[in-house]
N, C-alpha and C positions, 0 to 999 in steps of 0.2 A: 721812034725807036718801035723793034715790034717787041711783044712777047716777054721775050727769050734776050732780050742786050739785054749791059750794066752800060750807063754813063761813070766815067772813070771822074770823078766830081777833085781830086787829087791827086794829081799823077802820080807829079817825087813824090809820093806816100808807092804806089805800087813794090820798085824796084824794092823797097826798107818792108813789103806783106808780110816777108816768110819770118821776120824777126819779130815782130810784131807780135803784143797777145790782138788776138780775137771776137772778134763784138761784132757779134748780128742783132740788129730789132730789125720784126718782121708786124707790120700791123695785119689786124685780124682780119677783114672786114674787108673781101672782096680784093683783095690777097693771099689767107690761109687756108681761107670761108670764100667758096662761088658763090659768091648770094651779101644777102646785107643781116647778118643774124638780127640786129635789132625789131629786123619787121617778123622775120625767120620766125626768130624762138616763138613772137604770139599765139599764132601765127597755132604755133605745135601744142604748144601752151593746152591754148582755151581753145581752137578753134578759131574757126575764119570768121565766122556770122560776131565775132565780142572783137573779133578784129578789128577789121570794118566798120564797128559799131566805134568803139574808138579817134579810127580814123575819120570817120566824118564830123567827129565832134570839136575834133584838132582843124577844123578845117578852118578856121578866123586868126585859129593862132598862125598857118599856115601862110593868111593873108598878110599876117605884120611883119610873117619876116621875111617877104618877099618884098615884103614894102619897105624896107627898115628899121621897121615899129619898135622890134624888137631881138633881140639875138636865136642865133643855131640854136642855143644852149638852153637859152628855156625857151624857142620852142617843145627844142624834145622829153626838159626833163616835166611841162604840159602833158604829151601824150604820154612821155610813161606814167604817170599818177594817172592818167585817166585806166592804166594796163590794171598797177601791183603794190595801189594805194590800199594799205590794210590789210594783202596780203601779207602768208608770213611768211616768213623767213625757210624755215626746212622745208616746209614744199613745196615753194618754188625750187628751196635745192636737192628736196628725191629727184624736178622734172627736169629738174636740170641733168640730173647722172645719165637717169633717161636720153639723155638731148644728148651726151657727147658719142651713142651714136651715129646718131646725125649727119653729125661734127666731121664725124672719120670721112665718109662716103662723099660727103662734099667740098677734101679737103681740093683745092686748087694743083696736079700735078707736079707741077716745075716747082710749083712755089713752098714745095710741101717736100719736094726729095731737096730744096737745098737745106729745109728746116732740119730738116731728122740727121741729111750728113754732117752739118755744124755743132747736133747734138751727140752724131752716134765717136765727131772729129772732140767730142768732148770741149770745145766752145763754149765760152759766155752765150746766150739766149735770152734775148727781153720779146714779148709777144707787148709792145705797144697799140690798147684800141680801146675807141669810143664809145667802144658798148661796152654797160655793166660786165664787171667781174661776176655776179653772184652766176650769173650761165655757165661764163667759159671757164670759172676753178676748176671743174669739175673733170672737165676734159685736159685742161693742160694737170695736177695732180694723176689724169692714169699718161700722161704721156711720159711725165719725172719715175712712176712706176719703171715704165721701160727702157728708162734713159739713169739708172740715181747718179749715176759716174760725173752726170746733166748736172748743167746748170743754169735751169729757165728763169726768167723773174718775168711774172705777171702783172703788169702794168695796167690799168684801167678806169673805166668813172666808178666809184665806188658808189654807189646808192645806199640815206641815208634810214637806220633802220633804230626804231624809238625800245625802250628798257627791253621792252615783252618781245624784243627778235622779230618785231614785227615793218615796214616795209613805210614810210611814210608818203609816200611818195615824191619826195624830193633826191637831191644828188648832193653827198654830203664831199662832193668831190670838186672840184674842174673838171667840164668836159671832156674829156682826155681826145682833141680832134687838135690838127695845124701846132702852136706854138708852144701848145700844153703837151704834147706827149713829149720835146725832145727839157723843159723845162721838170718833168712827170722825171725820166730816169736820171737826170743832172740831182734833181732832189735825192733820187732814192742810191745813185753808186755813191753820196756824198755822208751819206750818213751809216751806208754802209761799208762794209769790211770787204775789200771784192777781194777772190777770189779766196775768201776766207784770211785775210792776212793784213796787217797793222796799216798798209801804204797806201795816204792817199791815191787819189783816181786820178791820173796826169794821162791830159789827151792824149797828147806827143805817142805817149805806149801803147798804144794800142791800133789797131786799123779795126772801125768799123766801117759795118755792111750795111747797107737798108734798102726795107720789102714793103714798098707801097707798087698800093695804085691810085690812084690819086689822088687832087690838090691840094687835102689836107697833111697828104706825105709828104709837102713838099719842100717845108723846114727841118724834116726828119730830117729827108735827102742832100737838104746844103750840106744838112752836121754833116755827114759820112763820108770813110772817101771812097767810096763807092754805092753807087746804087740800082738793084734790078725796077725796071718798071712792073706791075703786069693789066 
């Protein structure tokens, strides 16, 4: 499949697509963003030297992950801790605001085109990412200001903070990867008033398009009626 094609996983839905409410699920890294912000943001924030030192110190954890002794989430959290433990949320947020311009410069053309087209049509759009929300939220807020009538929701890995607004180095939520992406979406939409109404989320009432780039998006693809892989 080329990067501009789509798979129709539930063909029967297509003939009824126009009568359904459209809902879009976008992965971030490698899909909307050309690259991996989990590596790119700390380089932007702290420089290549500090990032490189943290990466070297994480080699034992990466080996344990490859050997199956720890999970991907554990390895990721330990690396995150080496860079962010003890950092002020306010300070990281200030850097993330500046980082928003970099995100704009590195958007994937085809994915971004579909993303902004959905917002133009005031469809529901969800960004579901394994990267921590702390450096994605400012960019999402700038997009919301540009599309005030659209419904744009960010669901991402949540870093833990203490009572003083300092990052502990741990995650307050599971790593939003693989099946966790669909679980987070269903959890959110079950407690949210869909389209600001009191009606419950009924899967059959929605035509869902998923956008992703890797095996970490497979469950999201299977959940959707249609998907694009970049």
